[in-house]
All heavy atoms as a GROMACS GRO file, in nm:
protein
  645
    1MET      N    1  10.146  10.205  11.127
    1MET     CA    2  10.204  10.172  11.004
    1MET      C    3  10.128  10.062  10.936
    1MET      O    4  10.082   9.971  11.002
    1MET     CB    5  10.348  10.134  11.022
    1MET     CG    6  10.418  10.094  10.899
    1MET     SD    7  10.592  10.065  10.922
    1MET     CE    8  10.654  10.190  10.822
    2THR      N    9  10.113  10.065  10.806
    2THR     CA   10  10.034   9.964  10.732
    2THR      C   11  10.114   9.837  10.718
    2THR      O   12  10.232   9.836  10.680
    2THR     CB   13  10.005  10.019  10.590
    2THR    OG1   14   9.934  10.141  10.606
    2THR    CG2   15   9.919   9.925  10.511
    3ASP      N   16  10.050   9.726  10.745
    3ASP     CA   17  10.108   9.588  10.729
    3ASP      C   18  10.084   9.550  10.582
    3ASP      O   19   9.980   9.499  10.552
    3ASP     CB   20  10.045   9.496  10.825
    3ASP     CG   21  10.110   9.357  10.822
    3ASP    OD1   22  10.194   9.334  10.733
    3ASP    OD2   23  10.072   9.275  10.904
    4VAL      N   24  10.183   9.580  10.499
    4VAL     CA   25  10.171   9.557  10.353
    4VAL      C   26  10.144   9.413  10.325
    4VAL      O   27  10.059   9.381  10.237
    4VAL     CB   28  10.298   9.609  10.280
    4VAL    CG1   29  10.290   9.579  10.135
    4VAL    CG2   30  10.314   9.760  10.303
    5LYS      N   31  10.208   9.323  10.391
    5LYS     CA   32  10.188   9.179  10.365
    5LYS      C   33  10.046   9.137  10.396
    5LYS      O   34   9.984   9.064  10.320
    5LYS     CB   35  10.286   9.095  10.448
    5LYS     CG   36  10.272   8.947  10.420
    5LYS     CD   37  10.376   8.863  10.498
    5LYS     CE   38  10.363   8.716  10.477
    5LYS     NZ   39  10.255   8.656  10.403
    6LYS      N   40   9.991   9.185  10.507
    6LYS     CA   41   9.854   9.155  10.545
    6LYS      C   42   9.753   9.210  10.442
    6LYS      O   43   9.659   9.137  10.397
    6LYS     CB   44   9.825   9.207  10.683
    6LYS     CG   45   9.687   9.175  10.728
    6LYS     CD   46   9.656   9.224  10.870
    6LYS     CE   47   9.511   9.187  10.907
    6LYS     NZ   48   9.475   9.242  11.037
    7VAL      N   49   9.773   9.334  10.392
    7VAL     CA   50   9.689   9.392  10.292
    7VAL      C   51   9.695   9.309  10.167
    7VAL      O   52   9.593   9.278  10.103
    7VAL     CB   53   9.729   9.537  10.265
    7VAL    CG1   54   9.648   9.591  10.147
    7VAL    CG2   55   9.702   9.624  10.389
    8ALA      N   56   9.817   9.273  10.126
    8ALA     CA   57   9.835   9.189  10.000
    8ALA      C   58   9.766   9.053  10.013
    8ALA      O   59   9.697   9.007   9.920
    8ALA     CB   60   9.979   9.176   9.967
    9ASP      N   61   9.783   8.989  10.131
    9ASP     CA   62   9.723   8.855  10.152
    9ASP      C   63   9.568   8.864  10.151
    9ASP      O   64   9.498   8.774  10.102
    9ASP     CB   65   9.764   8.800  10.286
    9ASP     CG   66   9.905   8.753  10.286
    9ASP    OD1   67   9.964   8.734  10.176
    9ASP    OD2   68   9.966   8.729  10.395
   10GLU      N   69   9.514   8.974  10.194
   10GLU     CA   70   9.366   8.990  10.201
   10GLU      C   71   9.304   9.054  10.082
   10GLU      O   72   9.178   9.064  10.069
   10GLU     CB   73   9.326   9.064  10.329
   10GLU     CG   74   9.362   8.991  10.456
   10GLU     CD   75   9.334   9.070  10.581
   10GLU    OE1   76   9.294   9.187  10.577
   10GLU    OE2   77   9.357   9.016  10.691
   11ALA      N   78   9.388   9.102   9.991
   11ALA     CA   79   9.335   9.171   9.870
   11ALA      C   80   9.256   9.078   9.779
   11ALA      O   81   9.286   8.959   9.763
   11ALA     CB   82   9.454   9.230   9.790
   12ASP      N   83   9.157   9.132   9.713
   12ASP     CA   84   9.075   9.056   9.620
   12ASP      C   85   9.148   9.042   9.485
   12ASP      O   86   9.133   8.941   9.417
   12ASP     CB   87   8.939   9.124   9.596
   12ASP     CG   88   8.853   9.124   9.720
   12ASP    OD1   89   8.831   9.012   9.772
   12ASP    OD2   90   8.814   9.226   9.769
   13MET      N   91   9.236   9.143   9.453
   13MET     CA   92   9.317   9.131   9.334
   13MET      C   93   9.434   9.227   9.356
   13MET      O   94   9.427   9.333   9.426
   13MET     CB   95   9.239   9.164   9.205
   13MET     CG   96   9.181   9.300   9.195
   13MET     SD   97   9.090   9.317   9.039
   13MET     CE   98   9.009   9.471   9.066
   14ILE      N   99   9.547   9.189   9.290
   14ILE     CA  100   9.667   9.278   9.287
   14ILE      C  101   9.707   9.291   9.143
   14ILE      O  102   9.723   9.197   9.070
   14ILE     CB  103   9.781   9.211   9.369
   14ILE    CG1  104   9.741   9.195   9.517
   14ILE    CG2  105   9.909   9.294   9.358
   14ILE    CD1  106   9.844   9.130   9.608
   15ILE      N  107   9.720   9.418   9.105
   15ILE     CA  108   9.759   9.452   8.972
   15ILE      C  109   9.872   9.549   8.974
   15ILE      O  110   9.861   9.663   9.023
   15ILE     CB  111   9.642   9.515   8.890
   15ILE    CG1  112   9.518   9.415   8.895
   15ILE    CG2  113   9.682   9.543   8.748
   15ILE    CD1  114   9.392   9.480   8.857
   16ASN      N  115   9.987   9.513   8.912
   16ASN     CA  116  10.103   9.595   8.905
   16ASN      C  117  10.133   9.670   9.034
   16ASN      O  118  10.164   9.789   9.042
   16ASN     CB  119  10.083   9.702   8.788
   16ASN     CG  120  10.091   9.636   8.659
   16ASN    OD1  121  10.151   9.530   8.639
   16ASN    ND2  122  10.034   9.697   8.560
   17GLY      N  123  10.131   9.602   9.146
   17GLY     CA  124  10.167   9.655   9.273
   17GLY      C  125  10.060   9.732   9.349
   17GLY      O  126  10.082   9.785   9.453
   18TYR      N  127   9.937   9.728   9.293
   18TYR     CA  128   9.826   9.795   9.360
   18TYR      C  129   9.731   9.680   9.413
   18TYR      O  130   9.691   9.592   9.334
   18TYR     CB  131   9.745   9.877   9.268
   18TYR     CG  132   9.816  10.009   9.225
   18TYR    CD1  133   9.900  10.009   9.114
   18TYR    CD2  134   9.808  10.122   9.304
   18TYR    CE1  135   9.968  10.126   9.074
   18TYR    CE2  136   9.870  10.238   9.265
   18TYR     CZ  137   9.954  10.237   9.161
   18TYR     OH  138  10.017  10.354   9.120
   19ALA      N  139   9.703   9.684   9.540
   19ALA     CA  140   9.613   9.585   9.604
   19ALA      C  141   9.475   9.642   9.607
   19ALA      O  142   9.452   9.754   9.661
   19ALA     CB  143   9.664   9.552   9.743
   20PHE      N  144   9.380   9.572   9.558
   20PHE     CA  145   9.240   9.615   9.549
   20PHE      C  146   9.160   9.525   9.646
   20PHE      O  147   9.158   9.398   9.629
   20PHE     CB  148   9.183   9.602   9.407
   20PHE     CG  149   9.247   9.696   9.311
   20PHE    CD1  150   9.370   9.664   9.247
   20PHE    CD2  151   9.187   9.816   9.281
   20PHE    CE1  152   9.431   9.750   9.161
   20PHE    CE2  153   9.247   9.901   9.189
   20PHE     CZ  154   9.368   9.875   9.132
   21THR      N  155   9.089   9.577   9.738
   21THR     CA  156   9.006   9.510   9.834
   21THR      C  157   8.867   9.570   9.826
   21THR      O  158   8.849   9.687   9.846
   21THR     CB  159   9.064   9.518   9.975
   21THR    OG1  160   9.199   9.477   9.971
   21THR    CG2  161   8.986   9.429  10.070
   22GLN      N  162   8.768   9.481   9.804
   22GLN     CA  163   8.630   9.523   9.798
   22GLN      C  164   8.573   9.538   9.939
   22GLN      O  165   8.599   9.455  10.023
   22GLN     CB  166   8.546   9.422   9.716
   22GLN     CG  167   8.417   9.476   9.673
   22GLN     CD  168   8.346   9.379   9.572
   22GLN    OE1  169   8.386   9.266   9.555
   22GLN    NE2  170   8.241   9.426   9.512
   23ASN      N  171   8.497   9.647   9.959
   23ASN     CA  172   8.427   9.662  10.089
   23ASN      C  173   8.288   9.724  10.058
   23ASN      O  174   8.251   9.738   9.947
   23ASN     CB  175   8.514   9.750  10.180
   23ASN     CG  176   8.535   9.892  10.129
   23ASN    OD1  177   8.467   9.941  10.041
   23ASN    ND2  178   8.627   9.965  10.189
   24GLU      N  179   8.218   9.758  10.165
   24GLU     CA  180   8.082   9.804  10.153
   24GLU      C  181   8.075   9.940  10.079
   24GLU      O  182   7.972   9.966  10.013
   24GLU     CB  183   8.012   9.820  10.291
   24GLU     CG  184   8.081   9.910  10.389
   24GLU     CD  185   8.198   9.844  10.465
   24GLU    OE1  186   8.214   9.723  10.464
   24GLU    OE2  187   8.278   9.919  10.524
   25GLU      N  188   8.178  10.020  10.084
   25GLU     CA  189   8.180  10.151  10.016
   25GLU      C  190   8.205  10.133   9.865
   25GLU      O  191   8.161  10.210   9.783
   25GLU     CB  192   8.288  10.243  10.069
   25GLU     CG  193   8.263  10.278  10.219
   25GLU     CD  194   8.386  10.340  10.280
   25GLU    OE1  195   8.502  10.322  10.233
   25GLU    OE2  196   8.364  10.425  10.370
   26GLY      N  197   8.288  10.028   9.831
   26GLY     CA  198   8.332  10.007   9.696
   26GLY      C  199   8.462   9.938   9.694
   26GLY      O  200   8.465   9.814   9.716
   27TRP      N  201   8.573  10.010   9.670
   27TRP     CA  202   8.702   9.950   9.661
   27TRP      C  203   8.808  10.031   9.744
   27TRP      O  204   8.812  10.153   9.730
   27TRP     CB  205   8.749   9.937   9.518
   27TRP     CG  206   8.673   9.841   9.437
   27TRP    CD1  207   8.557   9.869   9.373
   27TRP    CD2  208   8.697   9.708   9.419
   27TRP    NE1  209   8.510   9.754   9.312
   27TRP    CE2  210   8.594   9.652   9.338
   27TRP    CE3  211   8.799   9.621   9.466
   27TRP    CZ2  212   8.594   9.521   9.301
   27TRP    CZ3  213   8.792   9.490   9.429
   27TRP    CH2  214   8.693   9.437   9.345
   28ARG      N  215   8.889   9.963   9.815
   28ARG     CA  216   9.008  10.025   9.879
   28ARG      C  217   9.128   9.980   9.792
   28ARG      O  218   9.140   9.867   9.757
   28ARG     CB  219   9.028   9.971  10.022
   28ARG     CG  220   8.912  10.012  10.109
   28ARG     CD  221   8.932   9.953  10.249
   28ARG     NE  222   8.885  10.056  10.340
   28ARG     CZ  223   8.968  10.141  10.404
   28ARG    NH1  224   9.097  10.127  10.389
   28ARG    NH2  225   8.920  10.232  10.480
   29VAL      N  226   9.215  10.079   9.765
   29VAL     CA  227   9.333  10.051   9.680
   29VAL      C  228   9.459  10.103   9.757
   29VAL      O  229   9.461  10.216   9.812
   29VAL     CB  230   9.325  10.132   9.550
   29VAL    CG1  231   9.440  10.099   9.462
   29VAL    CG2  232   9.195  10.100   9.479
   30LEU      N  233   9.557  10.014   9.762
   30LEU     CA  234   9.681  10.046   9.829
   30LEU      C  235   9.797  10.023   9.735
   30LEU      O  236   9.802   9.913   9.673
   30LEU     CB  237   9.703   9.964   9.958
   30LEU     CG  238   9.834   9.998  10.030
   30LEU    CD1  239   9.836  10.135  10.092
   30LEU    CD2  240   9.863   9.888  10.138
   31ASN      N  241   9.884  10.122   9.714
   31ASN     CA  242  10.007  10.099   9.642
   31ASN      C  243  10.104  10.023   9.729
   31ASN      O  244  10.152  10.076   9.830
   31ASN     CB  245  10.063  10.236   9.600
   31ASN     CG  246  10.188  10.219   9.512
   31ASN    OD1  247  10.258  10.120   9.517
   31ASN    ND2  248  10.222  10.324   9.439
   32LEU      N  249  10.129   9.898   9.701
   32LEU     CA  250  10.211   9.814   9.785
   32LEU      C  251  10.355   9.859   9.789
   32LEU      O  252  10.432   9.828   9.887
   32LEU     CB  253  10.203   9.666   9.746
   32LEU     CG  254  10.062   9.604   9.757
   32LEU    CD1  255  10.054   9.465   9.688
   32LEU    CD2  256  10.017   9.599   9.903
   33ASN      N  257  10.400   9.934   9.689
   33ASN     CA  258  10.534   9.981   9.683
   33ASN      C  259  10.553  10.112   9.762
   33ASN      O  260  10.665  10.146   9.792
   33ASN     CB  261  10.584   9.994   9.538
   33ASN     CG  262  10.583   9.866   9.466
   33ASN    OD1  263  10.637   9.765   9.512
   33ASN    ND2  264  10.521   9.863   9.350
   34ARG      N  265  10.446  10.184   9.777
   34ARG     CA  266  10.443  10.307   9.851
   34ARG      C  267  10.318  10.309   9.938
   34ARG      O  268  10.215  10.364   9.900
   34ARG     CB  269  10.435  10.430   9.755
   34ARG     CG  270  10.550  10.439   9.659
   34ARG     CD  271  10.643  10.556   9.668
   34ARG     NE  272  10.611  10.658   9.759
   34ARG     CZ  273  10.590  10.789   9.715
   34ARG    NH1  274  10.579  10.817   9.588
   34ARG    NH2  275  10.564  10.882   9.806
   35PRO      N  276  10.321  10.239  10.050
   35PRO     CA  277  10.201  10.222  10.133
   35PRO      C  278  10.141  10.355  10.190
   35PRO      O  279  10.032  10.348  10.244
   35PRO     CB  280  10.240  10.131  10.245
   35PRO     CG  281  10.390  10.112  10.232
   35PRO     CD  282  10.435  10.167  10.101
   36ASP      N  283  10.206  10.464  10.174
   36ASP     CA  284  10.145  10.592  10.210
   36ASP      C  285  10.050  10.644  10.099
   36ASP      O  286   9.982  10.744  10.121
   36ASP     CB  287  10.256  10.696  10.238
   36ASP     CG  288  10.342  10.722  10.117
   36ASP    OD1  289  10.382  10.627  10.048
   36ASP    OD2  290  10.380  10.843  10.096
   37LYS      N  291  10.042  10.569   9.990
   37LYS     CA  292   9.953  10.614   9.878
   37LYS      C  293   9.840  10.516   9.868
   37LYS      O  294   9.853  10.397   9.843
   37LYS     CB  295  10.031  10.610   9.745
   37LYS     CG  296  10.152  10.702   9.743
   37LYS     CD  297  10.107  10.848   9.762
   37LYS     CE  298  10.231  10.938   9.752
   37LYS     NZ  299  10.197  11.073   9.777
   38ALA      N  300   9.719  10.567   9.900
   38ALA     CA  301   9.604  10.481   9.904
   38ALA      C  302   9.484  10.560   9.850
   38ALA      O  303   9.487  10.685   9.845
   38ALA     CB  304   9.579  10.434  10.046
   39ALA      N  305   9.374  10.487   9.818
   39ALA     CA  306   9.250  10.555   9.774
   39ALA      C  307   9.132  10.463   9.810
   39ALA      O  308   9.152  10.340   9.820
   39ALA     CB  309   9.256  10.578   9.621
   40VAL      N  310   9.018  10.524   9.816
   40VAL     CA  311   8.890  10.458   9.831
   40VAL      C  312   8.803  10.505   9.716
   40VAL      O  313   8.778  10.622   9.697
   40VAL     CB  314   8.822  10.482   9.967
   40VAL    CG1  315   8.688  10.409   9.975
   40VAL    CG2  316   8.914  10.444  10.081
   41PHE      N  317   8.759  10.405   9.637
   41PHE     CA  318   8.666  10.432   9.527
   41PHE      C  319   8.525  10.383   9.567
   41PHE      O  320   8.509  10.281   9.624
   41PHE     CB  321   8.707  10.364   9.400
   41PHE     CG  322   8.833  10.417   9.336
   41PHE    CD1  323   8.957  10.353   9.366
   41PHE    CD2  324   8.828  10.527   9.251
   41PHE    CE1  325   9.074  10.404   9.307
   41PHE    CE2  326   8.947  10.578   9.194
   41PHE     CZ  327   9.067  10.515   9.225
   42SER      N  328   8.420  10.462   9.521
   42SER     CA  329   8.286  10.417   9.542
   42SER      C  330   8.256  10.309   9.441
   42SER      O  331   8.334  10.284   9.351
   42SER     CB  332   8.192  10.537   9.521
   42SER     OG  333   8.188  10.570   9.385
   43LYS      N  334   8.137  10.255   9.452
   43LYS     CA  335   8.096  10.150   9.357
   43LYS      C  336   8.078  10.206   9.218
   43LYS      O  337   8.080  10.138   9.114
   43LYS     CB  338   7.972  10.083   9.407
   43LYS     CG  339   7.991  10.003   9.534
   43LYS     CD  340   7.862   9.938   9.583
   43LYS     CE  341   7.891   9.866   9.712
   43LYS     NZ  342   7.780   9.810   9.775
   44ASN      N  343   8.064  10.340   9.210
   44ASN     CA  344   8.054  10.414   9.079
   44ASN      C  345   8.185  10.472   9.035
   44ASN      O  346   8.190  10.555   8.948
   44ASN     CB  347   7.953  10.523   9.090
   44ASN     CG  348   7.812  10.477   9.124
   44ASN    OD1  349   7.775  10.363   9.081
   44ASN    ND2  350   7.734  10.549   9.199
   45ASP      N  351   8.296  10.426   9.094
   45ASP     CA  352   8.431  10.466   9.066
   45ASP      C  353   8.458  10.614   9.100
   45ASP      O  354   8.549  10.670   9.034
   45ASP     CB  355   8.464  10.442   8.918
   45ASP     CG  356   8.463  10.287   8.882
   45ASP    OD1  357   8.477  10.208   8.974
   45ASP    OD2  358   8.451  10.252   8.769
   46GLU      N  359   8.388  10.672   9.185
   46GLU     CA  360   8.420  10.801   9.233
   46GLU      C  361   8.522  10.793   9.346
   46GLU      O  362   8.513  10.702   9.432
   46GLU     CB  363   8.294  10.876   9.282
   46GLU     CG  364   8.190  10.900   9.174
   46GLU     CD  365   8.064  10.960   9.235
   46GLU    OE1  366   8.066  11.021   9.339
   46GLU    OE2  367   7.956  10.936   9.172
   47VAL      N  368   8.613  10.889   9.350
   47VAL     CA  369   8.710  10.887   9.458
   47VAL      C  370   8.647  10.947   9.584
   47VAL      O  371   8.601  11.060   9.593
   47VAL     CB  372   8.835  10.974   9.424
   47VAL    CG1  373   8.940  10.983   9.534
   47VAL    CG2  374   8.899  10.920   9.290
   48LEU      N  375   8.644  10.867   9.691
   48LEU     CA  376   8.589  10.906   9.819
   48LEU      C  377   8.697  10.965   9.912
   48LEU      O  378   8.679  11.062   9.981
   48LEU     CB  379   8.518  10.791   9.890
   48LEU     CG  380   8.404  10.730   9.803
   48LEU    CD1  381   8.347  10.606   9.883
   48LEU    CD2  382   8.296  10.829   9.780
   49GLU      N  383   8.812  10.900   9.911
   49GLU     CA  384   8.931  10.945   9.990
   49GLU      C  385   9.057  10.908   9.914
   49GLU      O  386   9.058  10.810   9.844
   49GLU     CB  387   8.933  10.867  10.121
   49GLU     CG  388   8.825  10.895  10.222
   49GLU     CD  389   8.838  10.815  10.348
   49GLU    OE1  390   8.950  10.815  10.407
   49GLU    OE2  391   8.742  10.747  10.382
   50THR      N  392   9.162  10.984   9.935
   50THR     CA  393   9.292  10.949   9.866
   50THR      C  394   9.407  11.020   9.926
   50THR      O  395   9.394  11.128   9.986
   50THR     CB  396   9.280  10.978   9.709
   50THR    OG1  397   9.396  10.921   9.655
   50THR    CG2  398   9.272  11.127   9.685
   51SER      N  399   9.522  10.957   9.912
   51SER     CA  400   9.647  11.026   9.942
   51SER      C  401   9.735  11.016   9.816
   51SER      O  402   9.853  11.051   9.820
   51SER     CB  403   9.723  10.963  10.058
   51SER     OG  404   9.742  10.826  10.039
   52MET      N  405   9.671  10.974   9.702
   52MET     CA  406   9.743  10.969   9.575
   52MET      C  407   9.734  11.097   9.500
   52MET      O  408   9.639  11.172   9.524
   52MET     CB  409   9.674  10.859   9.491
   52MET     CG  410   9.688  10.717   9.542
   52MET     SD  411   9.601  10.600   9.428
   52MET     CE  412   9.640  10.447   9.512
   53ASP      N  413   9.824  11.122   9.408
   53ASP     CA  414   9.814  11.235   9.322
   53ASP      C  415   9.723  11.201   9.207
   53ASP      O  416   9.676  11.088   9.191
   53ASP     CB  417   9.950  11.288   9.273
   53ASP     CG  418  10.026  11.179   9.190
   53ASP    OD1  419   9.963  11.108   9.112
   53ASP    OD2  420  10.149  11.177   9.199
   54ASP      N  421   9.686  11.303   9.122
   54ASP     CA  422   9.588  11.283   9.022
   54ASP      C  423   9.627  11.176   8.921
   54ASP      O  424   9.542  11.097   8.870
   54ASP     CB  425   9.558  11.417   8.948
   54ASP     CG  426   9.486  11.518   9.038
   54ASP    OD1  427   9.428  11.477   9.134
   54ASP    OD2  428   9.492  11.636   8.999
   55ILE      N  429   9.753  11.171   8.886
   55ILE     CA  430   9.803  11.071   8.789
   55ILE      C  431   9.784  10.932   8.842
   55ILE      O  432   9.735  10.840   8.774
   55ILE     CB  433   9.946  11.101   8.743
   55ILE    CG1  434   9.953  11.228   8.671
   55ILE    CG2  435  10.002  10.987   8.663
   55ILE    CD1  436  10.089  11.278   8.642
   56GLU      N  437   9.828  10.912   8.964
   56GLU     CA  438   9.820  10.783   9.027
   56GLU      C  439   9.672  10.740   9.049
   56GLU      O  440   9.639  10.621   9.030
   56GLU     CB  441   9.897  10.775   9.159
   56GLU     CG  442   9.908  10.635   9.218
   56GLU     CD  443  10.001  10.630   9.332
   56GLU    OE1  444  10.028  10.734   9.397
   56GLU    OE2  445  10.050  10.518   9.361
   57ILE      N  446   9.583  10.831   9.079
   57ILE     CA  447   9.441  10.797   9.084
   57ILE      C  448   9.391  10.749   8.956
   57ILE      O  449   9.317  10.648   8.948
   57ILE     CB  450   9.361  10.926   9.128
   57ILE    CG1  451   9.392  10.961   9.272
   57ILE    CG2  452   9.209  10.901   9.107
   57ILE    CD1  453   9.334  11.095   9.313
   58GLN      N  454   9.430  10.810   8.849
   58GLN     CA  455   9.389  10.764   8.714
   58GLN      C  456   9.442  10.632   8.680
   58GLN      O  457   9.372  10.548   8.618
   58GLN     CB  458   9.421  10.868   8.608
   58GLN     CG  459   9.340  10.994   8.612
   58GLN     CD  460   9.187  10.964   8.605
   58GLN    OE1  461   9.144  10.886   8.527
   58GLN    NE2  462   9.114  11.030   8.693
   59ILE      N  463   9.564  10.602   8.719
   59ILE     CA  464   9.621  10.467   8.694
   59ILE      C  465   9.545  10.361   8.769
   59ILE      O  466   9.508  10.262   8.716
   59ILE     CB  467   9.774  10.467   8.735
   59ILE    CG1  468   9.854  10.556   8.636
   59ILE    CG2  469   9.826  10.327   8.746
   59ILE    CD1  470   9.992  10.588   8.689
   60ALA      N  471   9.522  10.386   8.903
   60ALA     CA  472   9.450  10.289   8.986
   60ALA      C  473   9.307  10.271   8.932
   60ALA      O  474   9.254  10.156   8.926
   60ALA     CB  475   9.448  10.330   9.131
   61LYS      N  476   9.245  10.374   8.897
   61LYS     CA  477   9.106  10.372   8.842
   61LYS      C  478   9.100  10.291   8.717
   61LYS      O  479   9.011  10.212   8.695
   61LYS     CB  480   9.055  10.508   8.823
   61LYS     CG  481   8.909  10.517   8.783
   61LYS     CD  482   8.860  10.664   8.776
   61LYS     CE  483   8.713  10.671   8.739
   61LYS     NZ  484   8.666  10.806   8.737
   62SER      N  485   9.200  10.316   8.630
   62SER     CA  486   9.202  10.239   8.500
   62SER      C  487   9.220  10.089   8.528
   62SER      O  488   9.153  10.005   8.463
   62SER     CB  489   9.320  10.291   8.418
   62SER     OG  490   9.338  10.214   8.303
   63TYR      N  491   9.315  10.049   8.618
   63TYR     CA  492   9.328   9.911   8.654
   63TYR      C  493   9.196   9.846   8.706
   63TYR      O  494   9.161   9.740   8.673
   63TYR     CB  495   9.436   9.892   8.762
   63TYR     CG  496   9.574   9.919   8.716
   63TYR    CD1  497   9.673   9.965   8.804
   63TYR    CD2  498   9.615   9.890   8.582
   63TYR    CE1  499   9.801   9.984   8.763
   63TYR    CE2  500   9.747   9.912   8.542
   63TYR     CZ  501   9.839   9.962   8.632
   63TYR     OH  502   9.972   9.981   8.596
   64LEU      N  503   9.127   9.925   8.792
   64LEU     CA  504   8.999   9.880   8.847
   64LEU      C  505   8.900   9.858   8.742
   64LEU      O  506   8.837   9.751   8.734
   64LEU     CB  507   8.951   9.979   8.956
   64LEU     CG  508   8.821   9.942   9.022
   64LEU    CD1  509   8.826   9.809   9.092
   64LEU    CD2  510   8.782  10.057   9.116
   65GLU      N  511   8.882   9.954   8.655
   65GLU     CA  512   8.783   9.951   8.543
   65GLU      C  513   8.810   9.830   8.447
   65GLU      O  514   8.714   9.762   8.406
   65GLU     CB  515   8.779  10.076   8.470
   65GLU     CG  516   8.715  10.193   8.548
   65GLU     CD  517   8.732  10.325   8.477
   65GLU    OE1  518   8.804  10.334   8.380
   65GLU    OE2  519   8.665  10.420   8.524
   66LYS      N  520   8.933   9.809   8.417
   66LYS     CA  521   8.975   9.702   8.320
   66LYS      C  522   8.966   9.566   8.379
   66LYS      O  523   8.951   9.467   8.304
   66LYS     CB  524   9.113   9.730   8.266
   66LYS     CG  525   9.122   9.850   8.173
   66LYS     CD  526   9.263   9.878   8.128
   66LYS     CE  527   9.266  10.002   8.044
   66LYS     NZ  528   9.406  10.039   8.009
   67ASN      N  529   8.980   9.546   8.511
   67ASN     CA  530   8.988   9.417   8.567
   67ASN      C  531   8.884   9.375   8.660
   67ASN      O  532   8.872   9.257   8.698
   67ASN     CB  533   9.127   9.404   8.642
   67ASN     CG  534   9.242   9.414   8.542
   67ASN    OD1  535   9.274   9.316   8.480
   67ASN    ND2  536   9.304   9.530   8.532
   68ARG      N  537   8.795   9.466   8.698
   68ARG     CA  538   8.687   9.433   8.789
   68ARG      C  539   8.594   9.325   8.738
   68ARG      O  540   8.553   9.237   8.810
   68ARG     CB  541   8.604   9.559   8.814
   68ARG     CG  542   8.478   9.532   8.911
   68ARG     CD  543   8.396   9.653   8.935
   68ARG     NE  544   8.408   9.757   8.843
   68ARG     CZ  545   8.412   9.885   8.874
   68ARG    NH1  546   8.415   9.920   8.998
   68ARG    NH2  547   8.432   9.975   8.782
   69LYS      N  548   8.573   9.320   8.607
   69LYS     CA  549   8.482   9.220   8.545
   69LYS      C  550   8.534   9.083   8.567
   69LYS      O  551   8.456   8.986   8.588
   69LYS     CB  552   8.460   9.247   8.397
   69LYS     CG  553   8.586   9.237   8.314
   69LYS     CD  554   8.555   9.272   8.168
   69LYS     CE  555   8.687   9.274   8.097
   69LYS     NZ  556   8.668   9.325   7.957
   70PHE      N  557   8.669   9.066   8.569
   70PHE     CA  558   8.724   8.928   8.592
   70PHE      C  559   8.697   8.884   8.730
   70PHE      O  560   8.670   8.766   8.753
   70PHE     CB  561   8.878   8.932   8.565
   70PHE     CG  562   8.905   8.961   8.418
   70PHE    CD1  563   8.974   9.082   8.389
   70PHE    CD2  564   8.866   8.881   8.316
   70PHE    CE1  565   9.005   9.111   8.259
   70PHE    CE2  566   8.892   8.912   8.184
   70PHE     CZ  567   8.962   9.030   8.155
   71LEU      N  568   8.708   8.970   8.827
   71LEU     CA  569   8.680   8.936   8.966
   71LEU      C  570   8.534   8.907   8.984
   71LEU      O  571   8.494   8.810   9.052
   71LEU     CB  572   8.720   9.050   9.059
   71LEU     CG  573   8.703   9.020   9.213
   71LEU    CD1  574   8.790   8.905   9.249
   71LEU    CD2  575   8.736   9.142   9.295
   72GLU      N  576   8.446   8.982   8.923
   72GLU     CA  577   8.300   8.960   8.927
   72GLU      C  578   8.262   8.825   8.865
   72GLU      O  579   8.178   8.755   8.918
   72GLU     CB  580   8.221   9.074   8.866
   72GLU     CG  581   8.231   9.204   8.942
   72GLU     CD  582   8.181   9.326   8.871
   72GLU    OE1  583   8.147   9.313   8.748
   72GLU    OE2  584   8.176   9.432   8.934
   73GLU      N  585   8.323   8.790   8.752
   73GLU     CA  586   8.301   8.663   8.692
   73GLU      C  587   8.353   8.548   8.779
   73GLU      O  588   8.281   8.445   8.791
   73GLU     CB  589   8.374   8.654   8.555
   73GLU     CG  590   8.311   8.747   8.451
   73GLU     CD  591   8.393   8.752   8.324
   73GLU    OE1  592   8.503   8.677   8.312
   73GLU    OE2  593   8.362   8.829   8.236
   74TRP      N  594   8.459   8.565   8.839
   74TRP     CA  595   8.518   8.465   8.930
   74TRP      C  596   8.430   8.442   9.052
   74TRP      O  597   8.400   8.334   9.092
   74TRP     CB  598   8.659   8.505   8.976
   74TRP     CG  599   8.728   8.406   9.064
   74TRP    CD1  600   8.787   8.291   9.022
   74TRP    CD2  601   8.748   8.415   9.206
   74TRP    NE1  602   8.840   8.225   9.133
   74TRP    CE2  603   8.820   8.304   9.243
   74TRP    CE3  604   8.711   8.511   9.296
   74TRP    CZ2  605   8.855   8.278   9.378
   74TRP    CZ3  606   8.753   8.492   9.429
   74TRP    CH2  607   8.820   8.371   9.464
   75ASP      N  608   8.378   8.556   9.112
   75ASP     CA  609   8.282   8.547   9.222
   75ASP      C  610   8.154   8.473   9.186
   75ASP      O  611   8.105   8.394   9.254
   75ASP     CB  612   8.249   8.689   9.277
   75ASP     CG  613   8.358   8.747   9.360
   75ASP    OD1  614   8.447   8.672   9.408
   75ASP    OD2  615   8.354   8.871   9.385
   76ALA      N  616   8.105   8.500   9.060
   76ALA     CA  617   7.982   8.434   9.014
   76ALA      C  618   8.003   8.283   8.999
   76ALA      O  619   7.913   8.201   9.028
   76ALA     CB  620   7.940   8.496   8.883
   77GLU      N  621   8.119   8.241   8.957
   77GLU     CA  622   8.149   8.094   8.942
   77GLU      C  623   8.152   8.028   9.073
   77GLU      O  624   8.112   7.911   9.088
   77GLU     CB  625   8.281   8.077   8.869
   77GLU     CG  626   8.275   8.112   8.725
   77GLU     CD  627   8.413   8.103   8.651
   77GLU    OE1  628   8.508   8.038   8.708
   77GLU    OE2  629   8.426   8.154   8.544
   78ILE      N  630   8.206   8.091   9.178
   78ILE     CA  631   8.215   8.032   9.309
   78ILE      C  632   8.080   8.020   9.371
   78ILE      O  633   8.054   7.920   9.432
   78ILE     CB  634   8.308   8.117   9.400
   78ILE    CG1  635   8.449   8.104   9.352
   78ILE    CG2  636   8.297   8.072   9.543
   78ILE    CD1  637   8.548   8.195   9.425
   79LEU      N  638   7.993   8.121   9.354
   79LEU     CA  639   7.863   8.117   9.413
   79LEU      C  640   7.770   8.021   9.333
   79LEU      O  641   7.696   7.945   9.375
   79LEU     CB  642   7.798   8.252   9.417
   79LEU     CG  643   7.876   8.360   9.499
   79LEU    CD1  644   7.810   8.492   9.489
   79LEU    CD2  645   7.877   8.315   9.648
   0.00000   0.00000   0.00000
C-alpha cells in the first residue's frame, strides 16, 4: 500500500491533490486522493506507465506543463 503522507512529503510539487516527483525518467505523479491512480511521464511528457484514465492523464499532464517552469526556476535559484 502506498504511504500517501511520505509521497506528499517527498514531492517536488503538489497541485490540486496531485503529487509530482521528479526522477531520472521524468516525473512520477500520484493522485493523493486516490492513491491507486498514478502515472509516470517522460521528460518529453509522454506517458510511460499509468493506472489513470485518459481524462485524468490529461489533467495531470496539463498541471505538469503549466507548473514545471516554476519548479525549474526555483531549482535554478537554489543552485
